[in-house]
C-alpha positions in Angstrom: 6.4 12.4 -9.6 7.6 14.8 -12.2 8.5 17.4 -9.5 10.3 14.7 -7.5 8.1 15.3 -4.5 8.3 19.1 -4.5 4.8 19.6 -5.7 1.7 17.7 -6.7 0.7 15.1 -4.1 2.8 16.9 -1.5 0.9 20.1 -1.9 -2.4 18.2 -2.0 -1.7 16.3 1.2 -0.6 19.4 3.0 -3.9 21.1 2.0 -5.9 18.0 3.2 -4.0 18.1 6.6 -4.6 21.9 6.9 -8.4 21.2 6.3 -8.4 18.5 8.9 -6.7 20.7 11.4 -9.2 23.5 10.7 -12.1 21.1 11.2 -10.6 19.9 14.5 -10.5 23.5 15.8 -14.3 24.0 15.2 -16.6 24.3 18.2 -18.4 21.0 19.0 -15.7 18.8 17.5 -14.0 16.4 20.0 -10.4 16.9 19.0 -9.3 13.7 20.7 -12.1 11.5 19.2 -12.3 11.6 15.4 -11.8 9.3 12.4 -11.1 9.5 8.7 -12.8 7.7 5.9 -13.2 7.8 2.2 -13.2 5.9 -1.2 -10.6 5.6 -3.9 -8.2 8.6 -3.5 -10.3 9.7 -0.6 -9.6 6.3 1.0 -5.9 6.8 0.4 -6.2 10.3 1.8 -8.0 9.0 4.9 -5.2 6.6 5.6 -2.4 9.1 5.0 -4.1 11.7 7.3 -4.7 9.0 10.0 -1.0 8.2 9.9 0.1 11.8 10.0 -2.3 12.8 12.7 -2.2 9.6 14.8 -0.8 11.4 17.8 -3.6 14.0 17.7 -6.5 11.7 18.7 -7.4 9.7 15.5 -9.4 6.7 16.9 -10.0 4.8 13.6 -9.8 4.9 9.8 -11.9 3.3 7.0 -10.9 3.2 3.4 -12.8 1.8 0.4 -11.2 0.7 -2.9 -8.1 2.5 -1.8 -6.1 4.4 -4.4 -2.4 5.4 -3.5 -1.7 1.9 -2.3 1.4 -0.3 -3.1 2.6 1.5 -6.3 5.1 -1.2 -7.3 2.4 -4.0 -7.1 -0.1 -1.8 -8.9 2.4 -1.1 -11.7 2.8 -4.8 -12.1 -0.9 -5.7 -12.1 -3.0 -2.7 -13.2 -4.5 -2.2 -16.7 -4.0 1.3 -18.1 -6.1 3.7 -16.1 -5.5 5.8 -13.0 -2.3 4.0 -11.9 -1.3 3.5 -15.5 -1.5 7.2 -16.3 0.4 8.0 -13.1 3.3 5.7 -14.0 3.5 6.7 -17.6 6.1 9.5 -16.9 8.5 7.0 -15.2 9.7 5.8 -18.6 10.7 9.4 -19.5 12.6 10.1 -16.3 15.7 8.2 -17.1 18.2 8.2 -14.2 15.8 10.2 -12.1 13.2 7.4 -11.9 14.6 6.3 -8.5 13.9 9.8 -7.1 10.5 9.7 -8.6 9.8 6.4 -6.8 11.0 7.8 -3.5 8.6 10.8 -4.0 5.7 8.5 -4.7 6.6 6.5 -1.5 5.6 9.5 0.6 2.0 9.1 -0.5 1.9 5.3 -0.8 -0.3 4.0 2.0 2.0 1.0 2.5 4.8 3.4 3.5 2.6 4.5 6.3 1.3 1.1 7.4 3.6 0.9 10.5 2.1 4.2 11.7 -1.5 3.1 11.2 -1.8 1.8 14.8 -5.5 2.7 15.2 -8.2 0.3 14.1 -8.3 0.3 10.3 -11.1 -1.0 8.1 -10.3 -1.8 4.4 -12.7 -2.8 1.6 -11.8 -3.8 -1.9 -13.7 -4.6 -5.1 -13.1 -8.1 -6.4 -13.4 -6.8 -9.9 -11.7 -3.5 -9.4 -9.3 -2.9 -12.2 -8.4 0.7 -11.1 -7.3 -0.2 -7.5 -7.0 -4.0 -7.5 -7.8 -6.0 -4.4 -4.3 -7.4 -4.2 -2.8 -3.9 -3.6 -5.3 -3.3 -0.8 -4.8 -6.7 0.7 -1.0 -6.1 0.7 -1.6 -3.1 2.9 -3.9 -5.0 5.2 -1.1 -7.6 5.7 1.3 -4.8 6.9 -1.1 -3.2 9.4 0.2 -3.7 13.0 -3.1 -3.4 15.0 -6.8 -4.0 14.9 -7.8 -4.3 11.3 -10.5 -5.7 9.0 -10.4 -6.5 5.3 -13.5 -7.2 3.2 -13.4 -8.0 -0.5 -16.7 -7.4 -2.2 -17.0 -10.1 -4.8 -18.1 -8.9 -8.2 -17.6 -5.2 -7.2 -15.7 -2.9 -9.5 -14.2 0.5 -8.6 -17.1 2.3 -7.0 -18.3 3.8 -3.7 -20.6 1.2 -2.2 -23.4 0.8 0.3 -21.7 -2.1 2.0 -18.7 0.1 2.8 -21.0 2.7 4.4 -22.6 0.1 6.6 -19.2 -1.4 7.6 -17.7 2.0 8.2 -20.6 3.1 10.4 -20.3 -0.1 12.5 -16.5 0.3 12.7 -16.8 3.8 13.9 -19.4 2.8 16.5 -17.0 0.3 17.9 -13.9 2.4 17.9 -14.8 6.1 17.9 
């Protein structure tokens, strides 16, 4: 945000995409039959990579307690923490705050929702105060294709066994 989209998450996402392209070039990898998954920032990354690489054979995506989702809603509902620390510099940006929001939009999964045309599985923790369920549900509502949303009641922000089982079944169906 401070670099207005010239560094930070832009560099990180470019490196993640380069890593995925490298993996797809390895012997034994079916380059037209792969999926992305992850939890928290890894879940957000999975969705961003699925969006960016959708024309390269991505068959499905699965994201658990997804960070990088609906920044404006997160700002309105999140306690200080991961999102809170991210938004702290906004107050110091003055008239450049609009540019910072546009830069964040590039890595907000809701900005990519229309491109997530492959089957997408989302899970949220009902008691997650880092990545609240309402931000993840707002993404789910924007997805254009086959999709699933599961909110794990009583679950905080953590990688869970239920997600692993759901993702495995999801990939068996769609990959």
